[in-house]
C-alpha positions as CSV (number, residue, x, y, z in Angstrom):
1,X,-26.6,-88.0,-45.3
2,X,-26.1,-84.3,-45.8
3,X,-22.6,-82.8,-45.6
4,X,-22.5,-79.7,-43.6
5,X,-21.2,-76.8,-45.7
6,X,-18.0,-75.2,-45.2
7,X,-18.7,-71.5,-43.8
8,X,-17.7,-68.8,-46.0
9,X,-15.2,-67.5,-43.4
10,X,-13.6,-70.6,-42.9
11,X,-13.6,-71.3,-46.8
12,X,-11.6,-67.9,-47.3
13,X,-9.3,-68.8,-44.7
14,X,-8.7,-72.1,-46.3
15,X,-8.1,-70.6,-49.6
16,X,-5.7,-67.9,-48.2
17,X,-4.0,-69.8,-45.3
18,X,-3.8,-73.7,-45.7
19,X,-1.5,-74.9,-48.5
20,X,-2.1,-78.5,-48.1
21,X,-4.1,-81.2,-46.3
22,X,-0.6,-82.3,-44.4
23,X,-0.4,-78.6,-43.3
24,X,-4.0,-78.8,-42.3
25,X,-3.2,-81.8,-40.4
26,X,0.0,-80.6,-38.6
27,X,-1.9,-77.5,-37.5
28,X,-4.6,-79.2,-36.0
29,X,-2.1,-81.6,-33.9
30,X,-0.5,-78.8,-32.6
31,X,-3.9,-77.0,-31.7
32,X,-4.7,-80.5,-29.9
33,X,-2.3,-79.9,-27.2
34,X,-1.6,-76.2,-27.0
35,X,1.1,-76.4,-24.5
36,X,3.4,-79.2,-25.7
37,X,6.4,-78.7,-27.8
38,X,6.7,-80.7,-31.1
39,X,9.8,-82.0,-32.7
40,X,9.8,-83.1,-36.4
41,X,10.0,-86.9,-35.3
42,X,6.9,-86.5,-33.0
43,X,4.9,-85.0,-35.9
44,X,6.3,-87.6,-38.5
45,X,4.7,-90.4,-36.5
46,X,1.3,-89.1,-35.8
47,X,0.8,-88.1,-39.5
48,X,2.6,-90.9,-41.2
49,X,5.0,-88.6,-43.0
50,X,9.0,-88.8,-43.0
51,X,11.0,-86.7,-40.7
52,X,12.1,-84.3,-43.1
53,X,8.5,-83.5,-44.4
54,X,7.4,-83.0,-40.8
55,X,10.2,-80.8,-40.1
56,X,9.2,-78.5,-43.3
57,X,5.6,-78.5,-41.9
58,X,6.7,-77.3,-38.6
59,X,9.1,-74.5,-40.2
60,X,6.1,-73.3,-42.7
61,X,3.5,-73.2,-39.6
62,X,6.0,-71.3,-37.7
63,X,6.3,-68.9,-41.0
64,X,2.6,-68.7,-41.4
65,X,2.3,-67.4,-37.8
66,X,0.5,-70.6,-36.5
67,X,3.5,-72.0,-34.3
68,X,6.4,-70.5,-32.6
69,X,10.1,-72.0,-32.6
70,X,10.5,-73.4,-29.4
71,X,14.4,-74.4,-29.8
72,X,16.3,-77.2,-31.1
73,X,13.7,-77.8,-34.0
74,X,10.9,-77.8,-31.6
75,X,7.5,-75.8,-32.3
76,X,4.7,-75.3,-30.1
77,X,1.1,-74.0,-31.2
78,X,1.1,-70.1,-30.8
79,X,-1.1,-68.4,-33.6
80,X,0.5,-65.0,-33.9
81,X,-3.0,-62.9,-33.7
82,X,-5.9,-63.0,-31.6
83,X,-8.1,-64.0,-34.5
84,X,-6.3,-67.0,-35.5
85,X,-7.1,-69.4,-32.6
86,X,-11.1,-68.6,-33.4
87,X,-10.6,-69.3,-37.4
88,X,-8.4,-72.3,-36.4
89,X,-11.1,-73.7,-34.1
90,X,-14.0,-72.8,-37.0
91,X,-11.6,-75.0,-39.3
92,X,-11.2,-78.0,-37.0
93,X,-15.1,-78.2,-36.6
94,X,-15.5,-78.1,-40.5
95,X,-12.9,-80.3,-41.0
96,X,-14.6,-82.8,-38.7
97,X,-18.1,-82.2,-40.0
98,X,-17.2,-82.2,-43.6
99,X,-13.7,-83.8,-44.1
100,X,-14.4,-84.2,-47.9
101,X,-15.2,-80.9,-48.5
102,X,-12.6,-79.2,-46.6
103,X,-10.0,-81.4,-48.5
104,X,-11.8,-81.0,-52.0
105,X,-11.4,-76.9,-51.3
106,X,-7.7,-77.5,-50.2
107,X,-7.1,-79.6,-53.4
108,X,-9.1,-77.0,-55.6
109,X,-6.6,-74.5,-54.4
110,X,-3.8,-76.5,-55.4
111,X,-5.3,-77.5,-58.6
112,X,-5.7,-73.6,-59.5
113,X,-2.2,-72.9,-58.7
114,X,-1.1,-75.5,-60.9
115,X,-3.1,-74.5,-63.8
116,X,-1.8,-70.9,-63.1
117,X,1.5,-72.4,-63.6
118,X,0.9,-74.4,-66.6
119,X,-0.7,-71.7,-68.2
120,X,2.6,-69.5,-67.8
121,X,4.2,-71.8,-70.1
122,X,1.3,-72.3,-72.9
123,X,2.2,-71.7,-76.3
124,X,0.6,-69.1,-78.4
125,X,0.5,-69.0,-81.8
126,X,2.3,-66.0,-83.0
127,X,0.8,-63.6,-85.6
128,X,2.9,-62.7,-88.8
């Protein structure tokens, strides 16, 4: 079975805008019902995460311009630009066709950030 490659535009979008797999899953959940409003408990049940984690995901989606606050800790899918829904649609197709490739890409981004953070604390030998 051959994997469908992740298109370059989607790859760039993932690397610049998708911080984690739960963030992606929450984004796709909101996208699946564009007119619905979501609260943390609903998202938590659907994604099998805790309420606090789900609330953080909803807040992060709002901060990133994928969702808007709909009152009382509720959010709705509302991409901030005209281009975002097209990119999210492409991302959804890529995730459906190559779940492993997309998740590996997200994790590679996380791993790079972890390495950069660790490198900041690396000891270097001082020259006398």
